[in-house]
LUMLO-921859 format. One record per residue: residue in three letters; x, y, z of N, C-alpha, C, CB in turn. Coordinates in steps of 0.02 Angstrom, whole numbers. Glycine has a CB too. Example, Ala and Ser with C-alpha at 12.3 -4.5 7.8 and 13.67 -1.06 7.14 Angstrom:
2
SITE_ALA_660_-284_390_615_-225_390_660_-165_390_565_-224_452
SITE_SER_642_-112_354_684_-53_357_645_2_394_704_-30_286
***
This chain:
300
SITE_MET_-264_-381_1013_-214_-382_1030_-171_-407_1003_-214_-393_1068
SITE_SER_-99_-371_1005_-47_-380_940_-24_-453_943_26_-325_944
SITE_LEU_-15_-472_877_20_-539_871_105_-547_865_-11_-569_808
SITE_HIS_118_-474_875_190_-456_863_225_-442_939_193_-384_812
SITE_HIS_294_-464_927_342_-453_1000_382_-378_948_419_-551_1033
SITE_GLN_370_-343_984_401_-272_951_477_-289_942_392_-198_1006
SITE_ASP_500_-339_1012_573_-329_998_620_-357_941_600_-349_1050
SITE_ASP_573_-399_923_613_-437_857_607_-379_789_563_-526_833
SITE_ILE_589_-335_800_577_-277_739_656_-250_744_505_-203_758
SITE_GLU_680_-236_696_729_-206_695_726_-137_642_778_-256_683
SITE_HIS_747_-82_664_745_-20_624_804_-9_581_740_37_667
SITE_ASP_811_22_511_857_48_481_834_120_425_887_-14_449
SITE_TYR_890_130_409_880_185_345_933_172_295_887_267_369
SITE_ALA_908_168_215_924_179_159_926_228_129_904_155_134
SITE_ASP_992_251_107_1009_318_82_1011_295_4_1085_354_116
SITE_LEU_953_333_-34_956_294_-96_955_356_-153_886_235_-101
SITE_GLY_1000_396_-148_1010_469_-186_970_527_-175_1003_463_-254
SITE_ASP_904_534_-203_872_587_-163_837_569_-98_824_618_-203
SITE_VAL_808_534_-104_770_510_-32_821_457_8_688_464_-52
SITE_ARG_790_467_91_825_415_129_749_390_145_885_439_198
SITE_LEU_740_310_163_705_283_183_714_250_246_692_258_145
SITE_HIS_651_268_291_662_207_335_633_145_332_650_220_390
SITE_TYR_655_96_364_617_37_372_620_-12_412_616_12_332
SITE_ALA_571_-51_433_573_-82_496_604_-182_459_470_-68_544
SITE_HIS_637_-204_482_642_-262_464_653_-320_516_688_-258_420
SITE_ALA_659_-387_507_661_-445_552_662_-487_501_605_-457_605
SITE_GLY_700_-565_534_697_-613_507_749_-621_456_642_-617_489
SITE_GLN_762_-678_425_809_-694_364_766_-760_325_899_-721_395
SITE_GLY_805_-757_261_773_-794_200_761_-760_145_714_-820_213
SITE_PRO_716_-796_115_680_-752_37_652_-688_70_599_-801_-12
SITE_LEU_673_-631_16_634_-563_39_550_-569_26_666_-492_-12
SITE_MET_531_-536_87_465_-512_72_454_-434_82_417_-549_114
SITE_VAL_424_-394_41_432_-311_60_342_-290_67_484_-255_-22
SITE_PHE_361_-260_114_262_-239_148_271_-163_138_233_-261_263
SITE_VAL_222_-144_79_216_-71_80_144_-60_104_232_-37_9
SITE_HIS_146_-1_160_78_34_175_44_62_144_76_71_208
SITE_GLY_-5_107_147_-47_171_116_-55_212_171_-123_155_83
SITE_PHE_-104_240_152_-126_321_189_-193_300_231_-151_396_117
SITE_PRO_-181_329_300_-122_381_329_-80_328_366_-151_452_387
SITE_GLN_-63_261_344_-18_231_397_30_235_401_-15_185_407
SITE_CYS_96_180_417_158_192_408_185_124_411_186_239_455
SITE_TRP_243_89_430_264_30_416_241_-12_468_332_28_406
SITE_HIS_199_13_524_146_-5_582_110_-57_563_97_48_600
SITE_MET_66_-21_509_16_-68_504_22_-150_465_-31_-27_472
SITE_TRP_102_-169_456_107_-241_450_133_-274_492_133_-260_403
SITE_ARG_147_-241_562_159_-274_613_140_-357_640_137_-231_647
SITE_HIS_69_-387_608_57_-456_619_95_-487_556_-25_-475_626
SITE_GLN_92_-474_508_128_-506_454_196_-492_450_102_-491_395
SITE_LEU_238_-447_502_310_-454_500_334_-533_556_343_-368_533
SITE_ALA_259_-510_603_271_-572_644_267_-647_633_236_-566_687
SITE_GLU_220_-652_581_207_-724_551_290_-730_495_110_-724_494
SITE_PHE_286_-694_447_343_-707_384_414_-705_408_340_-647_322
SITE_ASP_427_-681_467_503_-670_495_524_-729_519_514_-618_553
SITE_ARG_479_-785_526_504_-849_556_535_-885_487_437_-898_598
SITE_ASP_526_-887_433_548_-894_358_581_-849_310_500_-908_328
SITE_HIS_559_-785_321_586_-744_270_624_-699_294_542_-714_231
SITE_LEU_666_-652_265_671_-578_269_638_-546_268_694_-552_242
SITE_VAL_593_-507_315_545_-465_301_557_-400_314_495_-481_327
SITE_LEU_524_-347_282_561_-269_268_485_-252_253_635_-252_192
SITE_ALA_469_-185_302_442_-134_302_446_-76_280_437_-130_335
SITE_PRO_449_-28_238_480_34_237_415_87_229_539_36_174
SITE_ASP_434_138_252_387_183_266_398_235_194_399_219_348
SITE_LEU_330_253_164_343_265_93_358_340_98_280_245_40
SITE_ARG_405_377_52_435_440_46_363_478_53_483_453_-28
SITE_GLY_364_523_98_310_576_115_301_565_190_236_567_71
SITE_TYR_309_493_216_284_475_267_323_467_326_258_428_254
SITE_ASN_304_466_389_332_445_452_408_466_445_321_362_466
SITE_LEU_452_421_458_519_440_451_580_449_392_537_405_484
SITE_SER_525_429_338_558_438_272_576_516_242_510_404_223
SITE_SER_620_506_188_612_576_152_543_609_142_639_571_84
SITE_LYS_544_669_140_475_708_113_497_777_69_422_737_188
SITE_PRO_510_744_-8_541_794_-57_488_834_-56_563_771_-130
SITE_ALA_514_894_-70_486_969_-99_437_962_-151_544_1015_-133
SITE_GLY_462_913_-194_402_938_-269_356_881_-276_445_946_-361
SITE_LEU_295_915_-304_250_867_-307_260_805_-352_196_898_-323
SITE_HIS_303_812_-414_334_773_-448_363_708_-415_377_809_-475
SITE_GLU_385_722_-377_421_665_-330_384_608_-302_450_695_-270
SITE_TYR_328_624_-286_284_578_-254_230_530_-310_240_625_-202
SITE_GLY_196_483_-270_155_451_-333_186_366_-319_183_494_-428
SITE_PRO_153_338_-349_173_254_-363_245_247_-418_93_209_-409
SITE_TRP_242_276_-463_295_253_-484_390_288_-440_278_271_-565
SITE_PRO_387_347_-429_436_362_-381_449_314_-317_420_427_-359
SITE_ALA_389_280_-291_394_255_-232_404_179_-262_331_274_-180
SITE_ALA_386_149_-335_421_79_-359_487_84_-366_398_52_-425
SITE_ARG_515_154_-383_589_154_-408_625_167_-328_608_224_-477
SITE_ASP_591_190_-275_623_177_-209_627_104_-181_587_215_-161
SITE_ILE_587_61_-186_583_-19_-193_628_-55_-224_530_-39_-225
SITE_LYS_643_-31_-288_704_-46_-321_760_-34_-294_709_-20_-374
SITE_ALA_769_27_-281_826_48_-242_861_7_-171_802_114_-223
SITE_LEU_796_13_-153_805_-11_-81_834_-99_-77_721_-1_-41
SITE_LEU_815_-129_-151_836_-202_-140_900_-196_-144_809_-256_-189
SITE_GLU_940_-149_-206_989_-144_-229_1039_-117_-170_979_-109_-286
SITE_SER_995_-86_-118_1035_-54_-51_1058_-124_-20_978_-2_12
SITE_ILE_1027_-179_-15_1032_-221_30_1059_-298_-11_960_-219_71
SITE_ASP_1075_-289_-82_1117_-346_-112_1048_-383_-124_1183_-388_-59
SITE_ARG_986_-373_-146_933_-419_-168_923_-407_-227_875_-419_-136
SITE_GLU_888_-485_-256_872_-468_-331_800_-464_-345_900_-520_-379
SITE_ARG_762_-518_-297_699_-534_-298_689_-532_-236_679_-589_-329
SITE_LEU_616_-525_-234_561_-523_-179_492_-543_-203_555_-451_-150
SITE_VAL_443_-571_-149_380_-547_-164_366_-490_-129_333_-592_-153
SITE_LEU_303_-461_-152_287_-391_-140_224_-395_-113_289_-346_-201
SITE_VAL_196_-361_-65_136_-344_-34_128_-273_-12_127_-384_18
SITE_GLY_54_-258_-50_51_-199_-38_-22_-178_-26_84_-168_-88
SITE_HIS_-33_-128_7_-107_-106_40_-123_-39_23_-111_-108_122
SITE_ASP_-181_-5_-15_-184_62_-27_-135_88_-77_-178_96_34
SITE_TRP_-120_144_-62_-40_174_-87_20_125_-108_-5_214_-23
SITE_GLY_23_87_-54_67_29_-59_41_-25_-120_68_-8_16
SITE_ALA_-14_-27_-122_-30_-80_-162_-37_-45_-230_-93_-120_-138
SITE_ALA_-51_19_-252_-44_45_-301_51_54_-322_-89_106_-290
SITE_THR_82_62_-272_157_58_-298_169_-4_-311_212_81_-252
SITE_ALA_156_-65_-294_155_-137_-285_136_-155_-366_94_-164_-221
SITE_TRP_73_-134_-385_61_-154_-456_100_-127_-494_1_-143_-480
SITE_THR_118_-56_-489_154_-33_-521_216_-54_-544_155_5_-500
SITE_PHE_260_-58_-475_332_-122_-480_315_-177_-522_355_-164_-401
SITE_ALA_262_-212_-510_247_-267_-550_251_-255_-637_174_-287_-526
SITE_LEU_217_-196_-652_212_-194_-715_275_-173_-755_160_-155_-726
SITE_HIS_349_-134_-712_394_-119_-736_466_-168_-714_391_-52_-722
SITE_HIS_432_-201_-663_508_-256_-642_472_-303_-635_563_-247_-569
SITE_PRO_439_-355_-677_415_-410_-660_466_-467_-645_373_-425_-708
SITE_ASP_517_-458_-677_565_-514_-669_602_-510_-596_621_-511_-730
SITE_MET_593_-476_-566_607_-452_-488_567_-493_-440_585_-372_-475
SITE_LEU_510_-498_-462_463_-521_-422_449_-606_-422_404_-481_-442
SITE_ASP_444_-644_-367_411_-697_-374_346_-712_-369_432_-728_-347
SITE_ALA_319_-659_-324_237_-637_-337_224_-572_-299_179_-697_-306
SITE_LEU_159_-574_-314_134_-503_-306_62_-520_-245_107_-465_-398
SITE_VAL_59_-481_-205_-5_-484_-164_-16_-439_-135_-14_-526_-124
SITE_ILE_-101_-414_-158_-122_-349_-144_-168_-345_-116_-130_-314_-186
SITE_LEU_-191_-311_-60_-229_-301_-17_-275_-248_-33_-198_-295_36
SITE_ALA_-336_-264_-60_-381_-205_-80_-389_-168_-115_-386_-173_-57
SITE_THR_-339_-125_-150_-336_-81_-193_-319_-115_-261_-291_-31_-170
SITE_PRO_-383_-84_-308_-387_-100_-392_-330_-102_-451_-430_-50_-418
SITE_HIS_-314_-145_-467_-274_-138_-529_-279_-69_-579_-294_-197_-571
SITE_PRO_-232_-44_-598_-242_37_-622_-315_40_-692_-142_70_-665
SITE_ALA_-299_-23_-726_-345_-24_-780_-419_-44_-734_-318_-86_-846
SITE_THR_-437_-79_-705_-487_-98_-689_-519_-28_-633_-472_-174_-663
SITE_PHE_-470_7_-597_-497_51_-555_-518_119_-602_-444_64_-495
SITE_ASP_-489_122_-671_-495_171_-708_-570_161_-737_-436_174_-757
SITE_TRP_-575_95_-775_-645_80_-785_-694_91_-738_-652_22_-800
SITE_ALA_-688_63_-676_-740_90_-634_-739_153_-615_-747_59_-582
SITE_LEU_-703_182_-615_-718_266_-595_-760_309_-646_-642_310_-590
SITE_ARG_-748_267_-713_-778_299_-773_-868_273_-785_-722_273_-843
SITE_GLU_-853_205_-769_-925_156_-761_-972_147_-711_-913_94_-765
SITE_ASP_-944_146_-654_-993_122_-609_-1004_172_-555_-974_57_-581
SITE_PRO_-1052_199_-540_-1080_251_-496_-1066_229_-431_-1152_264_-505
SITE_GLU_-1054_150_-392_-1048_163_-325_-975_164_-311_-1086_112_-283
SITE_GLN_-924_140_-360_-878_165_-363_-841_250_-360_-875_137_-401
SITE_GLN_-881_270_-409_-877_352_-411_-907_368_-348_-919_392_-475
SITE_HIS_-948_353_-305_-964_370_-255_-910_363_-201_-1016_341_-247
SITE_ALA_-873_293_-189_-839_274_-146_-791_330_-158_-819_204_-148
SITE_SER_-756_341_-209_-703_378_-217_-692_458_-215_-688_359_-268
SITE_GLN_-754_487_-185_-760_546_-171_-719_579_-130_-808_553_-155
SITE_TYR_-685_529_-81_-633_555_-50_-567_588_-75_-621_513_-17
SITE_LEU_-556_553_-146_-489_558_-177_-501_632_-198_-471_499_-241
SITE_LEU_-546_672_-220_-560_747_-236_-561_774_-166_-632_763_-280
SITE_GLY_-583_750_-113_-572_798_-43_-516_798_-42_-596_781_29
SITE_LEU_-471_754_-23_-401_741_-3_-357_766_-62_-388_663_15
SITE_ARG_-362_797_-106_-328_837_-144_-334_921_-157_-338_807_-196
SITE_ARG_-385_948_-103_-422_1015_-85_-368_1055_-43_-497_1002_-37
SITE_PRO_-342_1116_-63_-296_1149_-36_-309_1143_50_-296_1221_-69
SITE_GLU_-386_1161_64_-403_1168_132_-407_1101_183_-468_1201_131
SITE_VAL_-404_1047_140_-382_981_181_-346_961_235_-357_950_151
SITE_GLU_-262_1015_222_-224_983_257_-220_1019_349_-154_984_210
SITE_PRO_-256_1077_347_-267_1108_436_-341_1061_446_-285_1226_448
SITE_LEU_-387_1056_402_-436_1006_445_-411_941_483_-488_980_398
SITE_LEU_-364_908_431_-344_839_442_-304_846_510_-298_806_377
SITE_ALA_-256_911_517_-216_923_567_-244_942_644_-178_971_540
SITE_ALA_-324_960_627_-348_1009_668_-365_956_749_-424_1051_623
SITE_GLU_-349_975_812_-355_938_859_-309_892_875_-400_916_855
SITE_ASP_-253_877_851_-208_846_869_-241_777_796_-207_834_966
SITE_PHE_-254_796_737_-253_731_692_-327_705_716_-180_668_709
SITE_ALA_-382_736_749_-426_693_755_-476_667_705_-451_711_798
SITE_ALA_-473_701_639_-516_671_585_-462_601_576_-528_729_504
SITE_LEU_-399_611_564_-358_539_546_-378_487_604_-264_550_545
SITE_ARG_-394_493_662_-377_454_720_-458_450_715_-328_488_794
SITE_ALA_-501_457_690_-575_438_674_-588_395_624_-615_491_659
SITE_THR_-528_385_570_-532_341_515_-495_283_538_-505_368_450
SITE_LEU_-459_289_589_-435_234_622_-459_202_700_-370_251_622
SITE_ALA_-513_224_697_-558_215_767_-590_150_774_-618_269_773
SITE_HIS_-543_86_776_-570_25_751_-561_-17_801_-543_-2_690
SITE_PRO_-598_-48_837_-585_-117_906_-515_-149_886_-658_-198_904
SITE_PHE_-499_-158_822_-447_-191_819_-377_-151_816_-457_-232_769
SITE_LEU_-379_-86_824_-334_-66_839_-325_-29_911_-323_-39_790
SITE_ASP_-278_-42_958_-286_-14_1014_-233_47_1020_-283_-66_1066
SITE_ASP_-239_97_1096_-197_135_1102_-121_147_1073_-200_129_1149
SITE_GLU_-95_88_1090_-30_81_1059_-24_96_991_-7_19_1067
SITE_ASP_-62_57_963_-66_53_879_-56_130_852_-151_20_850
SITE_MET_-126_165_894_-125_237_884_-77_291_901_-171_254_907
SITE_ARG_-47_267_951_5_296_968_69_305_913_20_261_1023
SITE_HIS_72_240_872_120_235_828_92_278_760_137_159_818
SITE_TYR_28_296_745_23_326_692_25_395_707_-27_307_659
SITE_LEU_11_436_771_1_496_795_71_507_791_-36_506_860
SITE_GLN_115_474_808_178_503_810_212_502_716_227_450_873
SITE_SER_182_450_678_208_471_627_182_521_596_215_431_594
SITE_TRP_103_562_605_85_624_585_113_686_610_27_626_591
SITE_ARG_158_668_660_174_722_709_243_741_661_187_693_801
SITE_GLN_262_691_636_342_720_585_320_759_555_386_674_529
SITE_PRO_380_815_558_390_876_533_370_852_443_477_908_555
SITE_GLY_319_907_428_303_909_350_286_822_328_381_946_301
SITE_ALA_259_774_373_215_721_352_164_746_321_192_680_402
SITE_LEU_109_759_351_57_775_332_54_804_255_36_814_379
SITE_THR_89_858_261_119_879_167_110_834_124_199_890_151
SITE_GLY_159_785_155_212_740_109_150_691_104_299_704_147
SITE_MET_116_655_146_58_607_139_2_647_77_17_597_227
SITE_LEU_-21_697_91_-57_729_47_-41_742_-18_-68_776_68
SITE_ASN_20_744_-23_54_769_-98_36_703_-136_151_788_-100
SITE_TRP_18_647_-113_20_590_-159_-42_593_-181_37_522_-131
SITE_TYR_-92_614_-178_-156_646_-189_-142_692_-250_-184_686_-124
SITE_GLN_-111_745_-225_-128_805_-271_-77_780_-336_-104_892_-231
SITE_ARG_-9_760_-329_13_724_-384_-11_664_-422_62_712_-370
SITE_GLU_-66_658_-428_-69_585_-456_-152_612_-495_-67_505_-380
SITE_GLY_-183_662_-448_-264_687_-481_-291_618_-498_-265_744_-564
SITE_LEU_-313_561_-463_-349_526_-466_-419_534_-432_-318_484_-453
SITE_GLY_-473_509_-483_-529_513_-439_-608_513_-483_-516_584_-394
SITE_PRO_-658_525_-485_-721_528_-512_-708_586_-558_-781_536_-459
SITE_SER_-744_591_-616_-759_667_-648_-786_709_-604_-807_670_-708
SITE_GLU_-775_759_-621_-767_857_-558_-767_906_-601_-678_882_-504
SITE_ASN_-809_946_-605_-814_1008_-640_-796_989_-714_-764_1065_-609
SITE_GLY_-830_955_-759_-789_931_-815_-731_909_-833_-788_959_-844
SITE_VAL_-684_893_-779_-622_855_-783_-651_768_-778_-565_884_-713
SITE_PRO_-614_717_-839_-616_661_-822_-609_632_-779_-600_642_-840
SITE_ALA_-672_565_-771_-627_528_-705_-556_504_-736_-673_449_-669
SITE_ARG_-500_476_-678_-442_462_-688_-429_388_-623_-397_540_-681
SITE_GLY_-419_344_-658_-396_301_-611_-314_273_-622_-448_245_-611
SITE_ASN_-300_267_-691_-248_245_-703_-177_264_-668_-250_254_-759
SITE_TYR_-135_240_-630_-84_254_-596_-27_260_-622_-78_220_-556
SITE_ALA_-41_208_-683_30_193_-705_20_203_-784_59_111_-680
SITE_PRO_18_262_-799_-12_271_-875_54_274_-916_-63_349_-888
SITE_GLN_107_283_-893_176_251_-934_170_182_-961_241_245_-885
SITE_VAL_134_136_-925_155_81_-955_97_59_-997_180_32_-907
SITE_THR_116_8_-1052_67_-22_-1113_95_-89_-1128_65_26_-1187
SITE_PRO_80_-146_-1116_2_-163_-1102_-4_-154_-1020_-22_-250_-1129
SITE_LEU_-47_-149_-997_-66_-173_-919_-74_-230_-896_-118_-153_-897
SITE_THR_-15_-278_-930_-27_-348_-890_30_-366_-860_-48_-409_-934
SITE_ILE_6_-394_-798_39_-409_-733_62_-489_-743_-18_-396_-664
SITE_GLU_121_-509_-774_159_-568_-776_168_-619_-731_206_-555_-785
SITE_VAL_164_-589_-642_190_-648_-606_124_-655_-564_267_-637_-561
SITE_PRO_144_-718_-538_89_-755_-493_52_-699_-441_130_-820_-442
SITE_THR_-6_-682_-432_-46_-630_-403_-104_-652_-346_-80_-598_-462
SITE_LEU_-91_-631_-313_-156_-648_-238_-175_-569_-222_-110_-694_-141
SITE_VAL_-241_-570_-247_-286_-514_-217_-315_-540_-169_-337_-484_-258
SITE_LEU_-327_-494_-100_-371_-493_-51_-422_-456_-53_-347_-483_-3
SITE_TYR_-470_-464_-51_-534_-401_-73_-573_-409_2_-602_-427_-161
SITE_PRO_-568_-352_33_-625_-348_101_-675_-333_68_-618_-293_164
SITE_SER_-737_-370_78_-797_-336_46_-826_-285_74_-846_-375_37
SITE_ALA_-794_-257_142_-857_-204_167_-795_-130_157_-900_-225_279
SITE_ASP_-747_-142_110_-710_-87_93_-734_-28_75_-676_-100_53
SITE_ILE_-763_28_130_-797_102_88_-761_114_19_-782_183_137
SITE_TYR_-701_124_12_-675_137_-28_-651_98_-112_-641_151_11
SITE_THR_-653_62_-104_-659_-2_-157_-709_-40_-164_-616_-49_-148
SITE_ARG_-743_-37_-212_-813_-81_-216_-792_-129_-254_-882_-47_-248
SITE_PRO_-835_-170_-260_-831_-240_-296_-805_-234_-375_-910_-276_-294
SITE_LEU_-854_-181_-396_-821_-183_-490_-759_-141_-504_-881_-146_-555
SITE_ALA_-735_-126_-445_-655_-95_-473_-610_-143_-479_-616_-43_-424
SITE_HIS_-644_-196_-463_-595_-260_-469_-624_-293_-533_-598_-316_-398
SITE_HIS_-679_-289_-570_-715_-309_-624_-650_-332_-686_-771_-240_-646
SITE_GLY_-646_-382_-713_-619_-387_-764_-535_-406_-759_-637_-328_-796
SITE_LEU_-517_-400_-710_-448_-403_-678_-417_-472_-704_-452_-401_-590
SITE_ASP_-443_-526_-717_-428_-588_-749_-387_-569_-820_-500_-630_-761
SITE_LYS_-405_-522_-848_-387_-498_-911_-325_-474_-906_-429_-450_-937
SITE_TYR_-304_-443_-855_-257_-408_-845_-184_-439_-795_-294_-352_-821
SITE_VAL_-220_-493_-772_-179_-525_-709_-206_-602_-738_-209_-496_-610
SITE_PRO_-166_-630_-789_-164_-713_-805_-162_-757_-732_-85_-734_-853
SITE_ASP_-126_-738_-707_-100_-799_-664_-132_-772_-576_9_-804_-673
SITE_LEU_-192_-775_-582_-228_-754_-514_-265_-773_-469_-254_-720_-518
SITE_THR_-275_-785_-414_-280_-784_-363_-339_-742_-334_-226_-773_-347
SITE_PHE_-382_-749_-329_-425_-683_-292_-453_-732_-244_-493_-632_-343
SITE_ARG_-478_-680_-178_-500_-703_-109_-550_-645_-90_-433_-712_-51
SITE_THR_-599_-657_-73_-652_-611_-47_-667_-620_17_-712_-615_-81
SITE_ILE_-633_-588_70_-644_-582_149_-712_-541_181_-577_-543_178
SITE_GLU_-765_-589_167_-840_-550_195_-821_-507_263_-909_-616_220
SITE_GLY_-874_-453_245_-866_-413_310_-801_-366_324_-867_-464_365
SITE_ALA_-765_-378_293_-690_-357_308_-703_-295_291_-625_-391_270
SITE_THR_-677_-232_334_-664_-169_318_-588_-151_274_-668_-135_386
SITE_HIS_-577_-100_237_-509_-92_217_-447_-89_238_-506_-57_197
SITE_TRP_-452_-101_311_-399_-113_359_-396_-188_369_-410_-75_427
SITE_ILE_-390_-215_327_-402_-297_335_-332_-319_352_-431_-340_260
SITE_ALA_-287_-291_346_-199_-316_362_-210_-341_449_-121_-225_354
SITE_GLU_-241_-266_471_-254_-252_562_-316_-301_577_-283_-153_588
SITE_GLU_-354_-299_547_-417_-331_565_-429_-400_579_-456_-318_521
SITE_HIS_-410_-409_504_-399_-485_534_-344_-519_494_-469_-534_530
SITE_PRO_-274_-528_535_-211_-529_514_-190_-593_512_-171_-491_550
SITE_GLN_-245_-663_569_-216_-716_551_-246_-744_486_-217_-761_603
SITE_LEU_-303_-708_456_-333_-732_401_-307_-713_340_-393_-716_402
SITE_VAL_-268_-661_347_-229_-623_288_-176_-674_305_-209_-529_292
SITE_ASN_-134_-685_344_-86_-724_336_-78_-789_320_-65_-719_372
SITE_GLN_-149_-824_332_-144_-865_312_-161_-879_228_-169_-890_355
SITE_TYR_-211_-844_212_-206_-842_127_-127_-828_95_-259_-771_96
SITE_ILE_-85_-776_120_-33_-766_92_4_-834_103_-2_-705_116
SITE_ARG_16_-855_157_52_-920_155_16_-978_131_75_-936_220
SITE_ALA_-34_-994_110_-56_-1036_60_-42_-1025_-6_-116_-1041_64
SITE_PHE_-49_-964_-23_-28_-945_-89_43_-953_-101_-46_-878_-102
SITE_LEU_101_-931_-78_149_-935_-80_177_-1001_-71_163_-896_-49
SITE_GLU_153_-1061_-36_141_-1128_-39_137_-1157_-121_75_-1140_3
SITE_THR_76_-1116_-146_54_-1147_-212_101_-1136_-270_-14_-1121_-232
SITE_ILE_135_-1077_-249_174_-1054_-313_243_-1087_-309_183_-971_-317
SITE_GLY_260_-1098_-241_317_-1131_-244_372_-1097_-234_323_-1158_-295
SITE_GLN_383_-1050_-209_425_-983_-199_502_-983_-214_420_-961_-125
SITE_ARG_522_-961_-245_614_-973_-257_644_-962_-194_656_-913_-315
SITE_GLN_689_-983_-188_750_-966_-124_780_-904_-164_823_-1041_-102
SITE_PRO_828_-862_-123_860_-798_-158_924_-847_-172_874_-715_-104
***
């Protein structure tokens, strides 16, 4: 059952030069930005928007390539770094300088990347599930369990995958999200987002552009999606929520994280799946709320 009153959410667009981002927003106060991953859209954060709009301006964009946002033609225009630039430009468009950034899946990769490039803009970073680029890189080279869990990264960049995913009104993607915590209304939102012209191509361009995944045919493993940054140290307070039953991210993908994130709060949610924000919204909200209280979030 949804915790959110959809009537509270407003929708807008930001023209950021080369792209136009659609975003949902609600509330007022210090800024929190929520960034989704594959194969979702802003809607995955509905429970978090409902909780944090009580005392924040909450904003959830559709990433470039997804749903109602622009879908650039060139592969080089996709990935965490272009998306991190979008987040910065989005802040400038609403005349804000600081935020708490929350990310999941590709949104988490974008959030890690943003934190590496723009630590001065962040009050805090919140990551759901997805590993830091350095620990993910290590796990793809050294951990057989993560190598197996990441085979899907290879599959999603094969040329034949797009028609397979689109077949029978996105049956494969619907099956991926066929969980009891997602109702018909949620699935309608996601289906509508996948049916947008060019959306499936745009979503898959993220995988083709980054080339992440375990070793294949002599090509070495690559998990560092922020290769242009050295060192890979996150300089802001960070909360990581790890769902232990995430079939895409295994425990060793976070191994050694404290070396790269000195101010780290790490919480494991036992038995939770990759789709943690929707599966355990109250627990996720509770952990985020407690974390923000411990860091004494700055006012805008």
